[in-house]
C-alpha positions as CSV (number, residue, x, y, z in Angstrom):
1,X,11.2,-21.5,-10.6
2,X,11.9,-22.0,-14.3
3,X,15.5,-20.9,-14.5
4,X,16.5,-23.1,-11.5
5,X,14.9,-26.2,-12.9
6,X,16.2,-25.8,-16.3
7,X,19.8,-25.0,-15.2
8,X,19.8,-28.4,-13.4
9,X,18.5,-30.3,-16.5
10,X,20.6,-28.5,-19.2
11,X,23.9,-30.0,-17.8
12,X,22.4,-33.5,-18.6
13,X,22.2,-33.0,-22.3
14,X,24.5,-32.0,-25.2
15,X,24.7,-32.5,-29.1
16,X,24.2,-30.9,-32.3
17,X,21.4,-28.1,-31.9
18,X,20.0,-28.4,-35.4
19,X,19.8,-32.3,-35.7
20,X,16.2,-33.3,-35.2
21,X,17.0,-35.8,-32.2
22,X,15.3,-36.0,-28.9
23,X,18.4,-34.8,-27.2
24,X,19.0,-31.9,-29.4
25,X,15.3,-30.8,-28.8
26,X,15.8,-31.1,-25.0
27,X,18.8,-28.8,-25.3
28,X,16.9,-26.3,-27.4
29,X,14.0,-26.4,-25.0
30,X,16.3,-25.5,-22.1
31,X,18.2,-22.7,-24.0
32,X,15.1,-21.1,-25.1
33,X,13.5,-21.0,-21.6
34,X,16.7,-19.5,-20.1
35,X,17.1,-17.0,-22.9
36,X,13.4,-15.7,-22.7
37,X,14.0,-14.6,-19.1
38,X,16.7,-12.1,-20.3
39,X,15.9,-8.4,-21.0
40,X,18.1,-6.4,-23.4
41,X,20.3,-3.4,-22.0
42,X,18.9,-0.7,-24.3
43,X,17.3,2.6,-23.7
44,X,15.6,3.5,-27.0
45,X,14.4,1.7,-30.1
46,X,16.0,4.3,-32.5
47,X,18.6,5.1,-33.4
48,X,21.0,2.1,-32.8
49,X,22.9,-0.6,-34.6
50,X,21.3,-3.1,-32.3
51,X,18.9,-5.2,-34.2
52,X,15.1,-4.9,-33.2
53,X,15.0,-8.8,-32.5
54,X,17.6,-8.2,-29.8
55,X,15.0,-6.5,-27.7
56,X,12.7,-9.4,-27.3
57,X,14.8,-12.4,-28.7
58,X,13.7,-15.7,-27.1
59,X,10.1,-14.6,-26.2
60,X,9.0,-15.7,-29.7
61,X,10.4,-19.3,-28.9
62,X,9.4,-19.5,-25.3
63,X,5.8,-20.4,-26.0
64,X,6.9,-23.0,-28.7
65,X,8.9,-25.0,-26.1
66,X,6.9,-24.2,-22.9
67,X,3.3,-23.5,-23.4
68,X,2.7,-23.4,-19.6
69,X,4.3,-20.5,-18.3
70,X,4.3,-18.7,-15.0
71,X,1.9,-15.8,-14.7
72,X,4.7,-13.3,-13.9
73,X,8.2,-13.0,-15.1
74,X,10.5,-10.3,-13.6
75,X,14.2,-9.3,-14.3
76,X,15.9,-6.3,-12.8
77,X,19.5,-5.0,-13.2
78,X,21.7,-2.3,-14.4
79,X,24.1,-2.1,-17.3
80,X,25.9,0.1,-19.9
81,X,25.8,0.5,-23.8
82,X,28.3,1.7,-26.3
83,X,27.1,2.9,-29.7
84,X,27.3,5.8,-32.2
85,X,26.0,9.2,-31.1
86,X,23.3,9.0,-33.8
87,X,22.9,7.1,-37.1
88,X,25.9,7.8,-39.4
89,X,28.0,9.7,-36.7
90,X,31.6,9.2,-36.3
91,X,31.5,10.0,-32.5
92,X,30.3,7.4,-30.1
93,X,28.6,7.6,-26.7
94,X,28.6,5.6,-23.5
95,X,25.3,5.1,-21.6
96,X,24.3,3.6,-18.3
97,X,21.0,2.7,-16.9
98,X,18.5,0.2,-15.5
99,X,17.6,-3.1,-16.9
100,X,13.7,-3.6,-16.5
101,X,11.7,-6.5,-17.8
102,X,8.2,-7.3,-16.5
103,X,5.9,-9.6,-18.2
104,X,2.5,-11.0,-17.4
105,X,1.7,-14.2,-19.2
106,X,1.8,-14.0,-22.9
107,X,-0.4,-10.8,-22.8
108,X,1.5,-7.7,-21.5
109,X,5.0,-6.5,-20.9
110,X,7.0,-3.5,-19.8
111,X,10.7,-3.2,-20.9
112,X,13.2,-0.6,-21.3
113,X,14.0,-2.2,-24.7
114,X,10.5,-3.1,-25.9
115,X,8.7,-0.5,-24.2
116,X,5.0,-0.9,-22.8
117,X,3.1,-3.5,-25.0
118,X,0.3,-5.8,-25.4
119,X,0.2,-9.1,-27.4
120,X,-3.0,-8.8,-29.3
121,X,-2.6,-12.4,-30.8
122,X,-0.4,-15.1,-29.5
123,X,-0.1,-18.9,-29.8
124,X,2.6,-21.7,-29.7
125,X,4.2,-20.4,-32.9
126,X,3.4,-16.8,-33.2
127,X,2.8,-13.4,-31.4
128,X,1.9,-10.0,-32.4
129,X,0.9,-6.9,-30.9
130,X,1.4,-3.2,-30.2
131,X,3.9,-1.3,-28.0
132,X,4.8,2.3,-26.9
133,X,8.5,3.0,-26.9
134,X,10.5,6.1,-27.5
135,X,13.2,7.8,-29.6
136,X,16.0,9.7,-28.1
137,X,16.4,12.1,-31.0
138,X,19.4,14.1,-31.9
139,X,20.8,17.2,-30.4
140,X,23.1,19.6,-32.2
141,X,25.0,20.3,-29.0
142,X,26.2,16.6,-28.7
143,X,28.2,17.0,-31.7
144,X,29.6,20.4,-31.9
145,X,30.5,21.6,-35.3
146,X,29.3,18.8,-37.6
147,X,25.6,19.2,-36.8
148,X,25.8,23.0,-36.7
149,X,22.8,24.6,-38.6
150,X,20.8,21.5,-38.8
151,X,18.6,21.9,-35.9
152,X,17.8,19.5,-33.1
153,X,15.5,16.5,-33.5
154,X,13.6,16.1,-30.3
155,X,12.9,13.1,-28.3
156,X,9.5,11.6,-29.2
157,X,7.2,8.6,-28.4
158,X,7.3,5.6,-30.9
159,X,4.2,3.4,-31.7
160,X,5.2,0.0,-32.9
161,X,3.2,-2.8,-34.4
162,X,5.0,-6.3,-34.4
163,X,4.6,-9.8,-35.2
164,X,6.8,-13.0,-35.1
165,X,6.6,-16.6,-36.1
166,X,8.9,-19.5,-35.0
167,X,8.9,-22.2,-37.6
168,X,9.2,-25.5,-35.6
169,X,11.0,-27.3,-32.6
170,X,13.3,-29.0,-34.9
171,X,14.2,-25.9,-36.8
172,X,13.6,-23.1,-34.4
173,X,14.3,-20.2,-36.9
174,X,12.2,-17.0,-35.9
175,X,10.8,-14.6,-38.6
176,X,10.0,-11.2,-37.2
177,X,8.7,-8.0,-38.4
178,X,7.7,-4.5,-37.2
179,X,6.5,-1.1,-38.2
180,X,7.5,1.9,-36.0
181,X,6.1,5.3,-36.2
182,X,7.8,8.1,-34.5
183,X,5.1,10.6,-33.2
184,X,7.0,13.9,-33.5
185,X,10.8,14.4,-33.4
186,X,12.2,12.5,-36.4
187,X,8.5,12.2,-37.4
188,X,8.6,9.2,-39.7
189,X,8.0,5.5,-40.2
190,X,10.6,2.8,-40.2
191,X,10.1,-1.0,-40.8
192,X,12.4,-4.1,-39.8
193,X,12.4,-7.6,-41.2
194,X,14.5,-9.9,-38.9
195,X,15.6,-13.5,-38.8
196,X,17.5,-15.1,-35.8
197,X,18.0,-18.5,-34.3
198,X,19.7,-20.2,-31.3
199,X,23.3,-21.1,-31.9
200,X,25.1,-24.5,-31.4
201,X,27.5,-24.4,-28.6
202,X,24.9,-23.1,-26.0
203,X,25.4,-24.9,-22.7
204,X,24.4,-25.0,-19.0
205,X,26.0,-21.7,-18.3
206,X,26.1,-19.8,-21.7
207,X,23.2,-19.1,-24.2
208,X,23.5,-17.5,-27.6
209,X,21.5,-16.2,-30.4
210,X,22.2,-14.5,-33.7
211,X,20.7,-13.3,-36.8
212,X,20.5,-10.5,-39.6
213,X,18.1,-7.6,-39.9
214,X,17.0,-5.2,-42.6
215,X,15.5,-1.6,-42.0
216,X,13.4,0.5,-44.3
217,X,12.6,4.0,-43.7
218,X,9.9,6.5,-45.4
219,X,10.6,9.7,-46.9
220,X,9.6,11.7,-43.8
221,X,12.1,9.9,-41.6
222,X,14.9,10.0,-44.2
223,X,14.4,13.8,-45.0
224,X,14.2,14.7,-41.3
225,X,17.3,12.8,-40.2
226,X,19.4,12.7,-43.4
227,X,18.1,15.4,-45.6
228,X,19.4,19.0,-45.8
229,X,16.7,21.7,-46.7
230,X,17.7,25.1,-48.3
231,X,17.3,26.9,-45.0
232,X,19.7,24.2,-43.2
233,X,22.0,24.4,-46.3
234,X,22.5,28.2,-45.7
235,X,22.9,27.7,-42.0
236,X,25.4,24.7,-42.0
237,X,27.2,24.9,-45.4
238,X,26.1,21.5,-46.5
239,X,24.5,21.2,-50.0
240,X,20.8,20.8,-50.3
241,X,20.0,17.1,-50.2
242,X,16.7,15.4,-50.8
243,X,16.7,12.0,-49.1
244,X,14.4,9.3,-50.4
245,X,12.4,6.5,-48.9
246,X,14.1,3.1,-49.2
247,X,16.7,0.9,-47.6
248,X,18.0,2.4,-44.4
249,X,20.4,-0.2,-43.0
250,X,21.2,-4.0,-43.0
251,X,22.9,-5.5,-40.0
252,X,23.7,-8.5,-37.9
253,X,23.2,-9.2,-34.1
254,X,24.7,-11.5,-31.6
255,X,23.6,-12.0,-28.2
256,X,25.0,-14.2,-25.2
257,X,24.1,-14.6,-21.5
258,X,26.1,-16.2,-18.9
259,X,24.3,-17.6,-15.8
260,X,26.4,-16.9,-12.5
261,X,23.8,-18.6,-10.3
262,X,20.2,-19.7,-10.5
263,X,19.1,-15.9,-10.3
264,X,22.0,-13.8,-11.3
265,X,23.1,-13.5,-15.0
266,X,25.5,-11.3,-17.3
267,X,24.1,-10.3,-20.7
268,X,25.9,-9.1,-23.8
269,X,24.5,-7.7,-26.8
270,X,26.8,-6.9,-29.9
271,X,25.7,-5.6,-33.4
272,X,27.1,-4.1,-36.7
273,X,25.1,-2.5,-39.4
274,X,25.8,-1.0,-42.8
275,X,23.9,2.1,-43.8
276,X,22.1,2.0,-47.1
277,X,20.5,4.3,-49.8
278,X,19.9,7.9,-49.0
279,X,21.3,7.2,-45.4
280,X,24.6,6.2,-46.8
281,X,24.7,9.1,-49.4
282,X,23.7,11.8,-47.1
283,X,26.3,14.6,-46.6
284,X,25.5,14.5,-42.9
285,X,26.8,10.7,-42.7
286,X,30.4,10.3,-41.5
287,X,30.5,6.7,-41.0
288,X,28.9,4.0,-43.1
289,X,29.5,0.9,-40.8
290,X,28.5,1.1,-37.2
291,X,28.8,-1.0,-34.2
292,X,27.0,-1.4,-30.8
293,X,27.8,-3.3,-27.6
294,X,25.8,-3.6,-24.5
295,X,26.6,-5.3,-21.2
296,X,24.4,-5.8,-18.2
297,X,24.0,-7.7,-14.9
298,X,20.5,-8.6,-13.8
299,X,18.6,-10.7,-11.3
300,X,15.5,-12.7,-12.1
301,X,12.8,-14.2,-10.3
């Protein structure tokens, strides 16, 4: 069992993660294997200040440090998430639900964070493929008064194409990108560029990753979510606003996992983002800087 074996070995090593020594490489190897077994506690891919890399994190590094993986990897649990009611909202919401992550080799996966997906290309340094997720939309009834007259944005499936590349064992920085097309609902396209890496200070019982993210959105998405049409202006009292394609947000994410036993673990994801461009300037936007926090308990085997 990967986690049990690596927990026994990780206590034997320490040192600076980023010095290209044999000891630090062993530590990094152990950290990545542990981290790759952890799913994120997230129930939609948009909208959320959580970074897209936090949904898959160590998976991109797993293959680099352990090419011979078990056929199946399963993690089940439960958790909660605290985040804005919608992008730009002053109000927040708390949400509870299951943690599910099922992976078959380096080929297919099913996860509440990543959705249902297939890796069309994969190797020691890279992976890329497509996935089907979902968007929670935005309901006027959830924010009485502020969204009055703007109309609901319904839930909708999200088709995502993604790719990531891990630089090297001695410098395990991961560059990741994706394009997400919302099929209905917000009815638009978003793209993310992420960079993240393991943090020094990870140990036998605690594993950490962190990195920034940038999000771009097309005109259809911006106008549907942050724009105000003439009809909506009359109904809501907001001025007519034509949102433009461009920068949507820039953010930073941090993830940490504590291993209680060989099988039981606690996971935390935290993120902050700053809205940009038409998102920031929209009359609908109440808060430009947003935060999210997710906590979960899970069992892996």
